[in-house]
C-alpha distance (Angstrom), angle and dihedral (degrees) to the residues before:
residue distance angle dihedral
M1 . . .
V2 3.79 . .
P3 3.78 111.7 .
F4 3.77 115.8 -120.6
S5 3.77 119.9 -124.7
S6 3.80 119.7 -125.5
A7 3.76 89.4 -102.6
V8 3.79 91.1 55.9
W9 3.77 91.6 49.3
Y10 3.79 90.1 49.0
T11 3.75 89.9 51.6
V12 3.82 92.8 49.4
I13 3.79 93.6 48.6
M14 3.79 99.8 37.1
G15 3.75 97.9 32.8
S16 3.85 93.9 -129.6
S17 3.78 142.6 54.1
P18 3.83 121.3 -81.4
S19 3.70 91.3 -104.2
Y20 3.80 92.6 65.1
G21 3.87 95.8 57.4
L22 3.83 125.2 -135.5
P23 3.79 112.9 -27.4
L24 3.76 124.9 -151.0
F25 3.83 95.0 -103.4
G26 3.79 92.4 58.3
L27 3.78 92.5 49.6
L28 3.78 90.4 50.2
L29 3.80 91.7 51.4
L30 3.79 92.1 49.6
F31 3.81 90.4 49.7
I32 3.82 91.1 51.7
L33 3.80 91.4 49.7
W34 3.82 90.6 49.1
R35 3.80 93.3 49.2
W36 3.81 90.8 46.0
A37 3.79 90.2 55.1
A38 3.82 91.6 44.7
L39 3.77 90.8 51.6
F40 3.79 92.2 63.6
R41 3.79 96.2 38.2
P42 3.88 95.3 80.3
R43 3.78 90.2 47.4
R44 3.76 91.2 52.5
Q45 3.78 90.2 45.3
K46 3.81 90.9 48.1
A47 3.79 91.6 49.1
R48 3.80 90.6 49.1
F49 3.82 89.9 47.9
A50 3.82 91.8 48.9
M51 3.79 90.2 49.1
K52 3.80 90.0 50.0
E53 3.82 90.6 49.6
K54 3.81 90.8 51.1
L55 3.78 90.9 50.2
I56 3.81 91.9 50.2
Q57 3.81 91.3 46.8
I58 3.80 92.3 49.3
R59 3.81 93.3 46.9
D60 3.81 91.7 48.3
N61 3.80 90.2 51.8
R62 3.80 98.6 35.3
K63 3.82 94.7 118.5
Y64 3.81 92.1 51.1
L65 3.81 92.4 44.4
R66 3.79 91.6 51.8
M67 3.79 89.1 54.3
L68 3.81 89.8 47.3
S69 3.81 90.3 49.8
Q70 3.80 89.8 62.9
K71 3.80 88.5 66.3
Y72 3.82 95.3 38.1
P73 3.82 104.5 30.8
S74 3.81 98.5 173.4
I75 3.80 142.8 35.4
Q76 3.79 88.6 -108.2
D77 3.82 92.2 55.3
V78 3.80 90.8 48.8
A79 3.78 92.6 48.8
A80 3.79 92.3 48.7
R81 3.79 91.4 52.5
I82 3.83 93.1 47.6
V83 3.80 90.0 51.5
N84 3.81 89.8 48.0
L85 3.82 93.6 52.1
A86 3.79 95.5 42.4
S87 3.81 93.3 49.0
Y88 3.82 92.8 45.5
D89 3.81 88.8 56.6
A90 3.81 88.5 60.8
L91 3.83 92.0 62.9
P92 3.85 123.6 93.3
K93 3.80 117.3 -93.0
G94 3.78 113.3 -92.3
T95 3.81 121.5 -114.0
E96 3.81 116.5 -88.4
H97 3.80 119.6 -152.4
F98 3.84 120.9 -157.5
I99 3.83 121.6 -163.0
S100 3.80 129.7 170.0
D101 3.81 142.1 -176.6
L102 3.79 99.3 16.2
H103 3.81 92.3 165.4
G104 3.79 96.7 -167.9
E105 3.84 96.2 -55.1
A106 3.80 93.2 141.0
D107 3.83 99.6 167.7
A108 3.80 94.4 52.3
F109 3.81 91.2 44.1
I110 3.80 93.0 50.2
H111 3.79 90.9 50.8
I112 3.81 93.2 48.2
L113 3.81 88.4 47.7
N114 3.80 91.6 48.5
N115 3.79 96.2 48.9
A116 3.83 93.7 35.8
S117 3.82 89.9 -131.2
G118 3.80 90.5 -56.4
V119 3.82 97.2 -46.1
I120 3.81 93.5 117.5
R121 3.80 93.5 48.8
E122 3.79 89.1 48.5
K123 3.81 90.1 54.4
V124 3.82 91.6 46.9
D125 3.80 90.6 53.6
N126 3.81 93.5 44.8
L127 3.79 91.5 51.1
F128 3.81 102.1 39.8
D129 3.82 105.2 21.9
H130 3.82 93.7 113.7
T131 3.80 98.5 34.9
I132 3.82 107.7 40.3
P133 3.84 127.0 49.2
L134 3.80 119.6 -118.0
N135 3.80 96.7 -104.0
E136 3.82 91.3 54.2
R137 3.80 90.9 48.9
D138 3.80 88.5 51.7
S139 3.78 90.5 51.4
L140 3.82 93.3 46.0
A141 3.80 92.0 51.5
T142 3.81 91.2 49.1
L143 3.80 89.6 49.5
V144 3.80 89.3 56.6
Y145 3.81 91.4 48.3
Y146 3.83 97.2 46.2
P147 3.81 108.6 11.7
K148 3.81 99.1 165.9
Q149 3.80 95.5 46.8
K150 3.81 93.2 42.9
L151 3.81 92.7 49.2
E152 3.79 90.8 56.0
L153 3.81 90.2 53.2
V154 3.82 93.8 45.6
K155 3.81 91.7 52.1
R156 3.80 90.4 55.3
Q157 3.81 92.2 50.2
N158 3.82 103.9 35.1
T159 3.80 124.8 72.2
N160 3.81 98.3 -177.5
M161 3.79 101.6 57.0
P162 3.87 98.7 159.7
D163 3.81 91.8 61.6
W164 3.80 91.5 42.6
Y165 3.82 90.4 50.8
R166 3.80 93.1 49.6
I167 3.81 95.0 48.7
T168 3.80 94.5 41.6
I169 3.80 95.0 48.3
Q170 3.80 90.8 50.5
R171 3.81 90.3 51.3
L172 3.79 92.3 48.5
V173 3.80 90.1 49.5
E174 3.81 90.4 52.8
L175 3.81 90.8 49.7
A176 3.80 92.1 47.8
R177 3.80 90.5 48.2
L178 3.82 90.9 53.3
L179 3.80 92.8 50.4
S180 3.81 93.4 43.8
S181 3.81 91.8 56.7
K182 3.84 89.3 88.6
Y183 3.79 93.5 56.0
S184 3.77 137.7 66.4
R185 3.79 116.6 -105.8
K186 3.81 89.9 -111.4
I187 3.82 94.1 54.6
T188 3.79 91.1 46.4
R189 3.78 90.3 51.1
D190 3.81 91.4 47.9
R191 3.82 89.4 55.7
M192 3.81 92.8 53.2
P193 3.82 117.2 105.5
I194 3.79 112.7 -99.3
G195 3.78 112.7 -91.6
Y196 3.81 95.8 24.7
E197 3.79 100.1 69.2
Y198 3.81 96.1 104.4
I199 3.81 96.9 44.5
I200 3.81 96.4 44.6
D201 3.80 92.7 42.4
E202 3.79 90.3 54.6
L203 3.80 92.8 46.5
L204 3.81 93.6 48.2
H205 3.77 91.5 55.6
T206 3.77 93.7 49.0
N207 3.78 117.9 137.3
Y208 3.78 106.8 -168.6
D209 3.81 90.0 -168.6
E210 3.80 89.0 68.9
Q211 3.79 102.5 91.6
N212 3.79 91.4 -167.9
K213 3.81 91.6 62.8
E214 3.79 103.4 30.5
K215 3.78 92.9 94.2
Y216 3.81 90.3 43.3
Y217 3.80 92.6 59.8
D218 3.81 94.1 42.1
T219 3.78 88.7 51.8
I220 3.82 91.1 55.9
I221 3.80 91.0 56.7
Q222 3.80 95.1 40.9
T223 3.80 91.8 49.4
M224 3.80 91.9 52.3
I225 3.82 89.2 50.9
Q226 3.82 91.9 48.8
L227 3.81 90.9 49.6
D228 3.84 90.5 53.2
M229 3.81 89.3 -117.5
A230 3.79 98.5 115.0
D231 3.81 90.4 102.9
D232 3.79 90.9 55.1
L233 3.80 91.5 48.4
I234 3.82 91.4 50.7
V235 3.81 91.0 50.0
A236 3.82 90.0 48.9
L237 3.81 93.0 48.8
S238 3.82 91.3 47.8
S239 3.79 90.4 50.7
L240 3.81 90.7 50.9
I241 3.83 92.3 48.4
K242 3.81 92.0 52.9
S243 3.79 90.8 46.3
L244 3.81 92.8 51.3
A245 3.82 94.1 45.4
V246 3.83 91.4 67.6
D247 3.78 120.4 34.8
R248 3.80 96.2 -174.9
L249 3.79 133.2 13.5
H250 3.81 122.2 -151.0
I251 3.83 118.0 -164.0
L252 3.80 110.3 -165.9
G253 3.76 98.0 -160.1
D254 3.79 145.2 -86.6
I255 3.77 101.3 86.9
F256 3.82 90.7 152.3
D257 3.83 138.2 64.8
R258 3.81 135.5 36.4
G259 3.83 97.7 35.8
P260 3.81 119.1 75.0
R261 3.81 106.1 -120.4
P262 3.81 117.5 39.7
D263 3.81 87.1 144.3
I264 3.81 90.8 68.2
I265 3.80 89.6 50.9
M266 3.80 90.0 51.1
E267 3.81 91.9 50.7
K268 3.82 90.5 50.8
L269 3.79 91.9 49.3
M270 3.79 90.9 50.0
E271 3.82 88.6 56.8
H272 3.82 94.1 50.0
H273 3.80 118.0 109.7
S274 3.83 95.6 -136.4
V275 3.79 124.5 13.3
D276 3.78 137.8 147.0
I277 3.81 127.5 -172.1
Q278 3.77 131.5 -150.6
W279 3.80 106.0 -156.2
G280 3.79 119.2 -116.4
N281 3.79 125.2 -156.5
H282 3.82 91.1 -103.6
D283 3.80 90.3 52.0
I284 3.79 92.0 49.1
L285 3.81 88.5 50.9
W286 3.82 91.8 58.1
M287 3.80 90.9 42.2
G288 3.79 89.3 54.0
A289 3.81 90.3 47.8
A290 3.81 91.0 51.7
A291 3.82 88.5 50.0
G292 3.82 89.6 55.7
S293 3.83 103.3 -101.0
R294 3.81 104.4 154.3
A295 3.81 91.9 -159.7
C296 3.80 89.8 55.3
I297 3.82 91.3 46.0
A298 3.81 91.1 52.4
N299 3.81 90.7 51.2
V300 3.82 91.4 48.2
L301 3.81 90.4 53.0
N302 3.80 91.1 46.2
N303 3.82 90.6 54.6
C304 3.81 93.6 45.7
L305 3.80 92.3 50.0
Q306 3.81 91.3 44.1
Y307 3.83 92.7 55.0
D308 3.82 98.5 34.8
N309 3.80 94.2 -108.9
V310 3.79 99.7 132.3
D311 3.82 87.9 122.6
L312 3.80 88.1 66.4
I313 3.80 90.5 59.7
E314 3.80 99.1 40.0
D315 3.81 106.2 29.0
V316 3.80 104.0 27.7
Y317 3.80 100.3 35.5
G318 3.81 96.6 23.7
I319 3.82 96.1 -132.1
N320 3.81 110.2 154.1
L321 3.81 115.5 -130.1
R322 3.79 95.6 174.4
E323 3.80 93.6 108.6
L324 3.80 90.9 51.8
A325 3.81 90.0 49.9
L326 3.81 92.9 50.5
F327 3.81 91.9 46.5
A328 3.82 91.3 49.1
Q329 3.82 93.0 49.6
E330 3.78 92.5 49.3
T331 3.81 95.3 44.9
Y332 3.82 106.9 37.7
G333 3.76 134.0 44.9
D334 3.78 124.4 -160.3
C335 3.81 111.3 -16.2
P336 3.82 106.9 -176.5
V337 3.80 91.2 161.1
F338 3.80 89.0 63.0
T339 3.80 97.6 50.0
P340 3.83 106.3 135.9
K341 3.80 116.2 -94.5
V342 3.79 92.4 -127.8
V343 3.79 116.9 38.0
N344 3.80 126.1 173.0
T345 3.82 99.6 -146.6
S346 3.81 91.8 -173.2
K347 3.78 88.3 57.7
H348 3.82 100.6 41.0
G349 3.78 131.9 45.6
S350 3.79 124.3 -141.4
K351 3.82 92.6 -95.2
E352 3.79 92.0 54.5
V353 3.81 92.0 47.1
R354 3.82 88.6 51.3
L355 3.81 90.3 50.2
Y356 3.81 91.4 50.1
A357 3.82 89.7 52.2
Q358 3.82 90.0 51.5
M359 3.81 91.8 47.3
K360 3.77 90.5 48.4
K361 3.79 93.4 52.1
A362 3.81 90.9 46.7
I363 3.81 93.5 51.9
D364 3.82 92.9 40.8
V365 3.80 92.3 56.3
I366 3.80 90.1 46.9
M367 3.81 88.9 47.9
L368 3.82 93.0 52.9
K369 3.79 90.2 50.3
L370 3.81 94.3 48.8
E371 3.80 91.9 46.4
G372 3.81 90.8 49.6
R373 3.80 90.7 53.6
I374 3.80 91.2 52.6
I375 3.80 91.2 49.9
L376 3.80 90.7 50.5
R377 3.81 90.6 49.7
H378 3.80 92.8 49.7
P379 3.81 114.6 43.2
E380 3.83 87.0 166.0
Y381 3.82 87.6 74.1
H382 3.85 88.8 67.8
M383 3.81 91.8 -146.0
E384 3.81 99.5 129.0
D385 3.81 89.0 125.3
R386 3.82 86.8 71.4
L387 3.81 91.9 63.6
L388 3.81 96.9 99.7
L389 3.81 106.5 140.5
D390 3.80 88.3 80.0
K391 3.84 90.9 50.1
I392 3.82 94.4 64.3
N393 3.81 119.8 114.8
Y394 3.80 101.3 -154.1
E395 3.80 94.7 -169.8
A396 3.79 95.3 50.1
K397 3.83 91.5 34.3
T398 3.79 91.2 -132.7
V399 3.78 137.1 122.2
T400 3.79 124.5 -146.5
I401 3.81 116.0 -133.0
G402 3.78 121.1 171.6
G403 3.79 90.9 -11.3
V404 3.81 93.2 -53.9
A405 3.83 122.9 110.5
Y406 3.81 111.9 -138.5
P407 3.83 124.8 -167.3
M408 3.81 112.4 -114.4
R409 3.81 123.7 -131.9
D410 3.81 90.9 -147.4
C411 3.78 124.9 20.5
S412 3.81 100.6 169.9
F413 3.82 108.8 121.1
P414 3.82 108.1 157.8
T415 3.82 92.5 165.7
V416 3.82 97.6 47.2
N417 3.79 119.0 95.8
P418 3.86 106.7 -154.0
Q419 3.81 89.5 -149.4
D420 3.83 92.5 51.8
P421 3.82 105.0 16.0
Y422 3.81 97.7 166.7
N423 3.78 96.5 55.9
L424 3.83 117.1 103.9
T425 3.79 118.4 -131.4
P426 3.83 116.9 -119.8
E427 3.82 89.1 -104.2
E428 3.80 91.8 51.9
E429 3.80 90.2 47.5
Q430 3.79 90.6 53.0
V431 3.80 93.4 47.6
M432 3.80 92.8 50.6
E433 3.79 94.6 44.3
N434 3.82 91.7 54.3
I435 3.80 93.1 46.3
K436 3.81 90.9 47.2
Q437 3.79 90.6 54.7
G438 3.80 88.4 49.9
F439 3.81 91.0 55.5
K440 3.80 93.7 45.7
R441 3.81 94.4 47.1
C442 3.81 96.7 45.6
E443 3.82 103.6 112.3
K444 3.81 94.5 -164.6
L445 3.81 94.4 50.5
Q446 3.79 92.0 45.3
R447 3.81 89.7 50.9
H448 3.80 91.0 51.7
V449 3.80 93.1 46.6
S450 3.82 91.5 47.2
F451 3.81 87.3 55.6
L452 3.81 90.4 50.5
Y453 3.79 88.8 54.6
S454 3.81 95.1 45.0
K455 3.82 95.9 47.8
G456 3.78 99.9 26.2
E457 3.77 140.1 79.0
M458 3.79 140.8 157.9
F459 3.81 93.6 -95.2
T460 3.79 139.7 -4.5
C461 3.79 130.7 -149.8
C462 3.79 106.5 -155.2
N463 3.80 127.8 169.5
G464 3.78 92.8 -23.3
N465 3.82 95.9 -46.5
L466 3.80 127.3 111.5
L467 3.81 114.2 -139.2
F468 3.79 126.5 -168.7
H469 3.78 137.9 137.1
G470 3.78 108.0 -125.4
C471 3.78 126.2 6.8
V472 3.78 148.5 -64.6
P473 3.83 100.4 -107.1
M474 3.80 112.9 -113.4
E475 3.78 139.7 -179.5
K476 3.78 124.7 -122.7
D477 3.82 90.8 -97.2
G478 3.80 91.1 57.3
S479 3.80 97.1 -105.5
F480 3.79 119.8 130.1
S481 3.80 113.2 -93.9
R482 3.79 112.2 -109.8
I483 3.78 109.9 -140.5
E484 3.78 124.1 -169.5
L485 3.80 113.1 -140.5
D486 3.80 127.1 164.0
G487 3.80 91.7 -6.5
Q488 3.82 95.8 -53.2
T489 3.77 134.3 93.3
Y490 3.79 119.4 -122.7
F491 3.79 134.1 -176.7
G492 3.80 139.5 162.2
R493 3.78 115.4 -7.5
E494 3.81 94.5 -2.6
L495 3.80 89.9 55.1
M496 3.80 89.8 53.9
N497 3.80 91.2 48.2
H498 3.81 92.9 49.7
C499 3.80 91.7 48.4
E500 3.80 89.5 53.0
T501 3.80 91.8 49.3
L502 3.81 91.6 53.8
A503 3.81 91.7 44.8
R504 3.81 90.0 56.2
Q505 3.80 92.3 45.5
A506 3.82 89.6 55.5
Y507 3.80 89.6 63.2
F508 3.80 105.2 26.8
A509 3.82 105.9 32.5
P510 3.83 114.4 103.2
T511 3.79 114.5 -78.3
N512 3.81 118.4 -100.0
T513 3.80 93.8 17.8
Q514 3.78 127.7 130.2
V515 3.80 89.9 -122.6
R516 3.79 92.2 58.9
A517 3.81 94.0 42.8
H518 3.82 90.8 50.8
A519 3.82 91.5 48.1
K520 3.83 92.8 48.8
D521 3.80 89.2 55.9
F522 3.80 88.3 51.5
M523 3.81 90.9 54.4
W524 3.79 87.7 63.3
Y525 3.83 89.2 47.9
L526 3.82 89.9 53.7
W527 3.80 88.4 52.8
C528 3.80 97.2 55.4
G529 3.80 111.9 -9.9
K530 3.76 127.2 131.2
N531 3.82 108.9 -98.9
S532 3.81 92.2 13.3
P533 3.84 106.9 150.0
L534 3.82 89.1 -141.5
F535 3.80 98.3 48.2
G536 3.82 98.0 42.8
R537 3.80 95.5 -168.6
N538 3.79 134.3 98.4
V539 3.80 95.8 -126.0
M540 3.81 141.9 3.5
T541 3.81 105.7 -137.0
T542 3.81 97.7 -156.2
F543 3.81 94.7 139.6
E544 3.81 93.0 48.7
R545 3.81 93.3 49.9
L546 3.79 90.7 50.0
F547 3.79 101.4 44.4
I548 3.83 111.9 16.2
E549 3.80 125.7 73.9
D550 3.81 94.5 -162.5
K551 3.80 103.4 94.6
T552 3.79 92.8 -162.0
T553 3.80 85.6 79.2
W554 3.80 91.2 56.6
A555 3.80 95.1 71.2
E556 3.80 116.2 125.1
P557 3.83 106.3 -168.5
K558 3.79 114.3 -147.4
N559 3.77 122.6 -122.1
P560 3.86 112.8 -92.8
Y561 3.82 87.1 -111.8
Y562 3.80 89.6 83.6
D563 3.80 91.6 58.3
H564 3.80 98.1 41.6
V565 3.79 97.2 50.9
N566 3.77 90.6 62.9
Q567 3.81 82.1 80.0
E568 3.81 117.8 75.9
K569 3.81 91.9 -140.9
M570 3.80 92.6 60.0
C571 3.82 91.0 46.8
L572 3.79 88.8 53.9
N573 3.82 89.7 50.6
V574 3.79 90.9 53.5
L575 3.81 92.4 46.9
A576 3.82 90.6 48.9
E577 3.82 90.0 51.5
F578 3.81 87.3 60.6
G579 3.81 94.4 44.3
L580 3.82 98.0 -102.8
S581 3.79 120.8 131.8
S582 3.81 107.5 150.5
S583 3.78 118.5 130.9
H584 3.82 85.7 -124.5
S585 3.81 96.9 49.8
H586 3.81 117.6 123.0
I587 3.78 140.2 -178.4
V588 3.80 111.1 -126.9
N589 3.79 119.1 -170.3
G590 3.79 142.7 145.2
H591 3.82 131.8 -169.6
V592 3.82 98.4 104.4
P593 3.82 112.8 70.4
V594 3.78 115.6 -126.0
K595 3.82 110.4 -127.1
A596 3.77 96.3 -137.7
K597 3.81 93.2 168.4
N598 3.82 88.0 63.6
G599 3.79 92.0 52.0
E600 3.80 96.4 -100.5
S601 3.79 113.3 153.5
P602 3.81 123.3 -139.7
I603 3.81 89.1 -145.7
K604 3.79 112.8 81.0
G605 3.79 141.0 162.3
N606 3.81 93.1 43.9
G607 3.80 90.4 -57.0
R608 3.80 96.2 -45.3
L609 3.82 95.5 107.4
V610 3.81 127.1 48.9
V611 3.81 120.4 -172.4
I612 3.79 109.9 -161.2
D613 3.81 101.1 -177.9
G614 3.76 100.8 108.9
G615 3.79 98.0 152.4
F616 3.80 112.5 -79.4
C617 3.79 86.6 168.3
R618 3.80 113.6 85.8
A619 3.80 89.3 -135.1
Y620 3.83 88.7 66.7
H621 3.83 99.2 46.1
N622 3.81 93.7 94.8
T623 3.80 90.2 48.6
T624 3.80 98.2 48.5
G625 3.79 101.7 28.4
I626 3.82 91.3 -137.2
A627 3.82 136.6 64.3
G628 3.77 101.4 -115.3
Y629 3.78 144.9 -56.5
T630 3.76 129.0 -109.8
L631 3.78 127.8 -169.8
I632 3.80 124.4 -140.6
S633 3.78 124.4 -164.5
N634 3.79 117.9 -174.8
S635 3.78 133.9 164.0
N636 3.82 93.0 -81.4
D637 3.80 108.6 34.9
M638 3.79 150.7 -12.7
R639 3.78 120.8 -113.0
I640 3.79 136.0 -178.0
V641 3.81 115.6 -142.1
A642 3.81 122.3 -157.0
H643 3.80 116.2 -156.9
E644 3.76 132.1 -153.7
P645 3.83 119.3 -140.2
F646 3.79 118.1 -69.0
T647 3.80 118.6 -125.5
T648 3.81 112.2 -160.1
I649 3.78 138.2 -52.4
E650 3.82 88.7 -116.9
D651 3.81 91.0 56.8
A652 3.81 90.9 47.7
V653 3.81 92.1 52.2
E654 3.80 98.1 43.5
N655 3.80 99.6 39.2
N656 3.84 101.4 24.5
T657 3.80 89.1 -121.2
D658 3.75 115.1 167.9
I659 3.78 131.3 -169.8
H660 3.78 105.3 -89.6
S661 3.79 106.3 -126.4
T662 3.78 133.7 -175.6
S663 3.79 115.1 -147.9
N664 3.81 122.6 -155.1
I665 3.81 118.4 -171.9
F666 3.79 104.4 -153.1
E667 3.80 100.6 169.9
F668 3.81 133.5 36.3
L669 3.79 120.6 -166.2
E670 3.80 117.9 -128.1
K671 3.78 90.0 -133.0
R672 3.75 132.2 11.9
M673 3.80 112.6 -85.0
M674 3.78 113.1 -122.8
V675 3.79 128.9 -162.2
A676 3.81 87.3 -103.0
D677 3.84 88.2 64.5
T678 3.81 93.7 55.0
D679 3.80 134.4 78.3
S680 3.80 87.9 -98.0
G681 3.80 89.2 57.6
E682 3.80 90.1 55.0
V683 3.80 90.2 50.4
H684 3.79 90.2 48.5
R685 3.81 91.8 53.3
E686 3.79 90.6 52.7
K687 3.80 90.8 48.7
I688 3.80 91.2 49.3
E689 3.81 90.8 53.5
D690 3.80 90.0 50.8
L691 3.79 91.1 48.5
K692 3.80 91.6 49.7
M693 3.80 88.5 52.8
L694 3.81 89.5 52.1
M695 3.80 90.6 49.0
N696 3.82 90.3 52.8
A697 3.79 89.5 49.1
Y698 3.80 89.7 54.3
R699 3.81 92.6 47.1
M700 3.81 93.0 48.3
G701 3.77 91.8 48.3
I702 3.81 93.3 -120.5
I703 3.80 91.5 122.3
K704 3.77 121.2 33.0
Q705 3.79 121.6 -126.2
T706 3.78 111.2 -128.4
H707 3.78 93.0 -151.8
T708 3.79 139.2 -1.5
K709 3.77 133.0 -146.6
E710 3.75 133.0 -163.5
N711 3.75 109.5 -124.3
L712 3.76 143.5 132.6
F713 3.80 94.7 -81.2
L714 3.83 93.0 72.8
């Protein structure tokens, strides 16, 4: 090639010789080249700016990223976790189960937990409706609910156990596979009982159409049968099925009081894979008692004596009431007015019933004194109308309430000094101090209360729904009640937050400090105080119910909240106060039993409010006409389930009886809700952004990888 001279080049570019100047074509070409360069300049500048922003972000978060790098020490680990989170978001939302006001009814709760409010039976019918007769579906469902008890019965009735094992295990595997379809393989494996992960994982991913592996899977089952471990495998599969049926359990308060075994409920909740609790006023009462509040302890004992649950205190929690019994016998004679509300006459003789009445009067008088002292210490509670021991006319045997003198059913108060009625006698002080130490030193109770604190709170916002036990205090005009506490005014969400802060201080603040003493008093206020979000009534008429025959004095008016939230507008105001505005947001609460037998609906405010206290407690069955509501929220709809009374676990096992439940779907979703649409999805997106930042830090060399792996992500 012959090299061109500069003149030739000039001619080629400019289209003319130097002597003719710069022609139009050359100028046009230079303009195009300039614009072409300018076109890419902003992109380069933007890329440099983005790189600078990443560097600043990484440097600002270097300490956090170094901590994160300990869990994800390489680019490959980061990439794997990002893929895991992003893919999990593409799965359907798991089923949420809402239960409220259990009140110690352990057997009914366990059954509802086992059958997931009918979800498991629904899946059994969907899967085997055309292949298995009804009686076998009944038996299979019961096996899932109570595997150990049902296996014992089957062994007594069945002579060909190997065939029964093989068929039953295959059916349980199919049911588990159906329920696991909404979860990632990792989550399903995490829910498997320890020691059975490999076997169940292999069985769940069985494809019986694969001839090469058909014998392999059959051999797994046959080997377990031959090793006499089929029972264990069935129990493990049943546990997995129940775990997969409900992704998250919400308990909307009142686990304690009235029913006999709240401790069993607490143990079951502590075993659950995902549970949150919204405290009820009965829960807060026991929490206050465990923290050492003598007023709360006296109320706990009053409730246990009232509903014949002394065994819970003495046998289950090991708290000795002997000193109270001796004091009551020595101080009080016959106390028919104080005979417990619920008495098992086949369990107790007349002498024991008489002793319980004496104990109840003794603790009730102590309770009224302790409550009066709290009211006197805290005028900001505005509960002076509850100071009634000083309103008694001992000669006339009357008490003046609201300017009216009412005759008293019992006017014997040997421990009350009319000049100083709220002062405990030395004997009462000694009794309460010993019982308080029993509550504080009870390891089992403290473990249960610690769990209530770790998993519980005043309210929960979850997936667009607002969950709490009682109410958000309101005035008659529908505005939020403004309550002055500790020199500040609180209402709505801030009131709930402040109540939770004080509840935690009652248990966790340093012992023998003013902060803790003040907070323990507030625990009693949360139990029964005017404008307490957990109590939801204007007054607790304990004194009137104990001493006055006139039932018009027993009224406990509800907070205006319960009237206002029948209107959709007021429900929307409450939801907005807690930052919720979705068209599918709801308020879910319990506390006030729904009188279904009178036609009352649990769905209020044009579907914006759902009350799920339908009377789990046997004491409420006559009032409500049913045995409780539960709420189910899945990826397609929300449904309220009404339950009929539960018989016994023995009846369920022997006769395959289930709780008859009526399901009402009251809201369909326009499109299926995925994990990405939930609160978990939002958390996942934040985690993914953090992980991407860590990946950039690795790639830029700002943070050192501790090891590398060759895999598909590079």
